[in-house]
DRENLOZA-757833 format. One line per 10 residues: number of its first residue (from 1); their letters; for each residue x, y, z of N, C-alpha, C. Coordinates in steps of 0.1 Angstrom, whole numbers, always signed. Example, Ala and Ser with C-alpha at 12.3 -4.5 7.8 and 13.67 -1.06 7.14 Angstrom:
BEGIN
1	as	+132,-57,+78,+123,-45,+78,+132,-33,+78  +128,-22,+71,+137,-11,+71,+129,+0,+79
//
This chain:
BEGIN
1	maeeaiddvd	-191,-154,+202,-202,-157,+194,-215,-154,+199  -223,-152,+190,-237,-146,+194,-244,-159,+201  -253,-155,+211,-261,-163,+219,-272,-170,+210  -277,-161,+202,-288,-165,+193,-283,-164,+178  -289,-171,+170,-284,-171,+156,-286,-157,+150  -279,-154,+140,-280,-141,+133,-290,-144,+122  -301,-138,+121,-311,-140,+111,-310,-128,+100  -320,-128,+91,-319,-118,+80,-321,-104,+86  -330,-103,+96,-332,-89,+102,-320,-84,+109  -314,-93,+116,-300,-89,+122,-290,-85,+112
11	kailyalqed	-290,-92,+101,-280,-89,+90,-283,-76,+84  -296,-73,+82,-300,-60,+77,-297,-49,+86  -298,-51,+99,-294,-41,+110,-280,-38,+109  -270,-49,+108,-257,-48,+108,-252,-41,+95  -258,-43,+84,-255,-37,+71,-258,-22,+73  -270,-19,+77,-274,-5,+78,-264,+3,+88  -260,-3,+99,-252,+4,+108,-237,+5,+103  -233,-4,+95,-220,-3,+89,-220,+8,+77  -232,+10,+71,-233,+21,+62,-231,+34,+68  -239,+36,+79,-238,+50,+84,-245,+50,+98
21	arnmssgdia	-238,+44,+108,-244,+43,+121,-248,+56,+127  -241,+66,+124,-244,+79,+131,-257,+85,+127  -261,+83,+114,-273,+90,+108,-284,+79,+106  -283,+67,+110,-293,+57,+108,-300,+55,+120  -313,+59,+120,-322,+57,+132,-328,+43,+132  -332,+39,+143,-339,+26,+143,-352,+26,+135  -358,+38,+134,-370,+40,+125,-365,+37,+111  -355,+43,+106,-350,+40,+92,-347,+26,+90  -342,+19,+99,-338,+5,+98,-351,-3,+98  -360,+1,+106,-373,-7,+107,-381,-6,+94
31	ertdtsdstv	-379,+5,+86,-386,+6,+74,-380,-2,+64  -365,-4,+64,-358,-13,+56,-361,-28,+58  -364,-32,+71,-365,-45,+75,-379,-49,+76  -389,-39,+74,-403,-43,+76,-405,-49,+90  -400,-42,+99,-402,-45,+113,-406,-32,+121  -408,-34,+134,-410,-21,+142,-398,-16,+147  -399,-3,+150,-388,+5,+156,-383,-2,+169  -393,-6,+177,-389,-13,+190,-383,-27,+188  -387,-33,+178,-380,-46,+173,-365,-43,+170  -363,-32,+162,-349,-30,+158,-341,-26,+170
41	rkriqrlesd	-347,-17,+179,-339,-14,+191,-336,-25,+200  -345,-35,+201,-342,-47,+210,-331,-55,+203  -332,-56,+190,-322,-64,+183,-309,-58,+184  -307,-45,+183,-294,-38,+184,-289,-41,+198  -297,-39,+209,-293,-42,+222,-287,-56,+224  -296,-65,+218,-291,-79,+218,-277,-80,+211  -275,-75,+199,-263,-77,+191,-252,-71,+201  -255,-60,+206,-245,-53,+216,-241,-62,+226  -252,-67,+234,-248,-75,+245,-241,-89,+241  -244,-94,+230,-238,-106,+224,-223,-103,+219
51	evikgysaev	-220,-90,+219,-208,-85,+213,-205,-88,+199  -217,-90,+191,-217,-89,+177,-213,-75,+172  -220,-66,+179,-217,-52,+177,-208,-48,+189  -195,-46,+185,-185,-44,+196,-184,-29,+200  -190,-19,+191,-189,-5,+194,-191,+2,+182  -190,+15,+183,-192,+24,+172,-181,+34,+172  -175,+36,+160,-164,+46,+159,-165,+54,+146  -157,+65,+146,-156,+74,+135,-145,+67,+125  -148,+68,+113,-139,+65,+103,-131,+77,+99  -119,+77,+104,-109,+89,+102,-100,+88,+91
61	dyqqsgyplr	-100,+99,+82,-90,+100,+72,-78,+106,+78  -68,+97,+82,-56,+102,+90,-48,+112,+82  -47,+110,+69,-40,+119,+60,-45,+133,+60  -59,+134,+60,-66,+147,+61,-65,+154,+75  -63,+144,+84,-62,+151,+98,-48,+153,+103  -38,+153,+93,-25,+157,+96,-16,+145,+99  -19,+133,+96,-11,+120,+99,-11,+114,+85  -1,+118,+77,-1,+112,+63,+4,+97,+61  +12,+94,+71,+17,+80,+71,+9,+70,+78  +8,+59,+71,+0,+48,+76,+10,+36,+73
71	mllfctasip	+15,+29,+83,+24,+19,+81,+18,+6,+87  +19,-5,+78,+16,-19,+83,+29,-25,+87  +28,-31,+99,+41,-39,+104,+37,-53,+106  +43,-61,+98,+40,-76,+100,+51,-82,+109  +44,-87,+120,+53,-91,+131,+52,-106,+134  +61,-111,+140,+60,-126,+145,+61,-126,+160  +52,-133,+168,+52,-134,+182,+51,-149,+184  +55,-154,+195,+53,-167,+199,+38,-170,+200  +34,-182,+196,+20,-186,+195,+13,-184,+208  +19,-189,+220,+12,-186,+232,+10,-172,+237
81	ergkivpdil	+20,-162,+232,+19,-150,+236,+13,-141,+227  +9,-145,+215,+3,-137,+204,-9,-130,+209  -19,-137,+213,-32,-129,+218,-30,-121,+230  -21,-125,+240,-19,-119,+252,-13,-105,+252  -4,-104,+240,+4,-92,+239,-4,-80,+231  -15,-83,+226,-23,-73,+217,-27,-61,+226  -32,-61,+238,-34,-49,+246,-22,-40,+248  -10,-47,+249,+2,-38,+250,+6,-33,+238  +5,-39,+227,+7,-33,+214,-2,-21,+211  -15,-23,+214,-24,-12,+212,-21,+1,+221
91	sidgvvsvqe	-13,-1,+232,-10,+10,+240,+1,+18,+235  +8,+13,+224,+19,+21,+219,+14,+34,+212  +21,+45,+214,+17,+57,+206,+18,+55,+192  +7,+59,+185,+7,+58,+170,+0,+45,+165  -1,+35,+174,-8,+23,+169,-23,+24,+169  -30,+21,+157,-43,+22,+157,-51,+9,+156  -43,-2,+152,-50,-14,+152,-40,-26,+152  -44,-37,+156,-37,-49,+156,-45,-60,+152  -42,-68,+143,-48,-79,+138,-41,-93,+140  -47,-102,+146,-40,-115,+149,-42,-124,+137
101	lvtgeqnllv	-31,-128,+131,-32,-136,+119,-29,-150,+122  -37,-160,+116,-36,-174,+120,-29,-183,+110  -25,-177,+98,-17,-185,+89,-4,-177,+86  +6,-184,+82,+19,-177,+78,+28,-175,+90  +40,-172,+88,+50,-169,+98,+47,-157,+106  +43,-147,+98,+39,-133,+106,+26,-136,+111  +24,-134,+124,+11,-137,+129,+4,-126,+137  +10,-112,+135,+4,-100,+139,+6,-89,+129  -5,-83,+126,-5,-71,+116,-8,-58,+124  +2,-50,+126,+1,-38,+134,+0,-26,+124
111	tavgetdddi	-11,-18,+127,-12,-5,+119,-8,+7,+128  +0,+15,+122,+5,+27,+130,+4,+39,+120  +0,+51,+126,-1,+63,+118,+9,+73,+124  +13,+83,+116,+22,+92,+122,+23,+104,+111  +29,+115,+115,+32,+127,+107,+44,+125,+98  +55,+119,+104,+67,+117,+98,+73,+103,+101  +84,+100,+95,+91,+87,+98,+95,+87,+114  +98,+99,+119,+101,+99,+133,+90,+95,+142  +78,+95,+137,+66,+90,+145,+65,+75,+145  +67,+70,+132,+66,+55,+130,+78,+47,+135
121	tpvaqallem	+90,+52,+134,+102,+45,+139,+101,+40,+154  +96,+49,+163,+95,+44,+176,+85,+32,+179  +75,+32,+170,+66,+20,+171,+73,+7,+168  +81,+7,+157,+88,-5,+153,+98,-9,+165  +104,+1,+172,+114,-1,+181,+107,-7,+194  +95,-2,+197,+88,-7,+208,+83,-22,+206  +80,-25,+194,+76,-38,+191,+88,-47,+193  +100,-43,+188,+111,-51,+190,+114,-53,+205  +113,-42,+212,+116,-43,+227,+106,-52,+234  +94,-54,+228,+85,-64,+234,+88,-78,+231
131	glevadevlv	+98,-81,+223,+102,-94,+218,+96,-99,+205  +90,-89,+198,+83,-93,+186,+95,-91,+174  +93,-100,+164,+102,-97,+153,+94,-90,+143  +99,-79,+137,+92,-72,+127,+98,-77,+113  +90,-84,+107,+94,-91,+95,+93,-82,+82  +83,-73,+82,+81,-64,+70,+74,-52,+74  +76,-41,+67,+69,-29,+69,+64,-24,+55  +51,-20,+55,+46,-15,+42,+40,-2,+45  +43,+8,+36,+36,+22,+36,+24,+21,+28  +13,+25,+35,+0,+24,+27,-4,+38,+22
141	rshettpfdg	-9,+38,+9,-12,+49,+2,-25,+53,+5  -35,+43,+5,-49,+47,+9,-56,+35,+15  -65,+38,+21,-74,+27,+27,-89,+30,+28  -95,+21,+21,-111,+24,+18,-118,+11,+25  -130,+13,+29,-138,+3,+35,-152,+3,+30  -159,-7,+30,-173,-8,+26,-181,-17,+36  -193,-16,+37,-201,-26,+46,-200,-40,+40  -199,-50,+47,-198,-63,+43,-211,-68,+36  -210,-71,+23,-223,-73,+15,-230,-86,+19  -223,-95,+26,-231,-107,+32,-243,-103,+41
151	fdgnhtdea	-242,-91,+46,-253,-87,+55,-264,-80,+47  -262,-77,+34,-270,-71,+26,-280,-81,+19  -293,-81,+23,-303,-90,+18,-306,-88,+3  -301,-75,-2,-304,-74,-16,-292,-77,-25  -282,-82,-19,-269,-86,-26,-272,-99,-33  -268,-99,-45,-269,-111,-53,-255,-113,-59  -249,-125,-59,-237,-129,-66,-240,-130,-81  -230,-124,-88,-230,-124,-102,-220,-133,-106  -222,-143,-116,-213,-153,-120,-204,-146,-131
//
């Protein structure tokens, strides 16, 4: 949790970075937020140190990069072990994300990518060997993202 409350300037910074962190300069963000370049840089540093911004990464189109299969594996782990096992799951070849779910019987969502079924099958096997129950597997056709509009001060809800 952030040490300081997130205000409208912080939200605008977060929105801009989600849009295009690679090409968005602190000066560009300063213009949007009607603040100074140095204020934006300080805010970004604070958001990073408070771990509101956890890092920067490339959005990879796995299909275009030669890994056409994206599989969601819904797993069940014991409640006490659920959070502790996440780093081990992330170390499995082919796993690109793990989400801890707080409702429902399946409490972990593991995303794996691969070229063929032969790449995905060992992921499921490794999960089983870790003591997880793999309750369901879903093959994903596409995955798109957008910046969270709650950070966009120009966003208005339409009824």
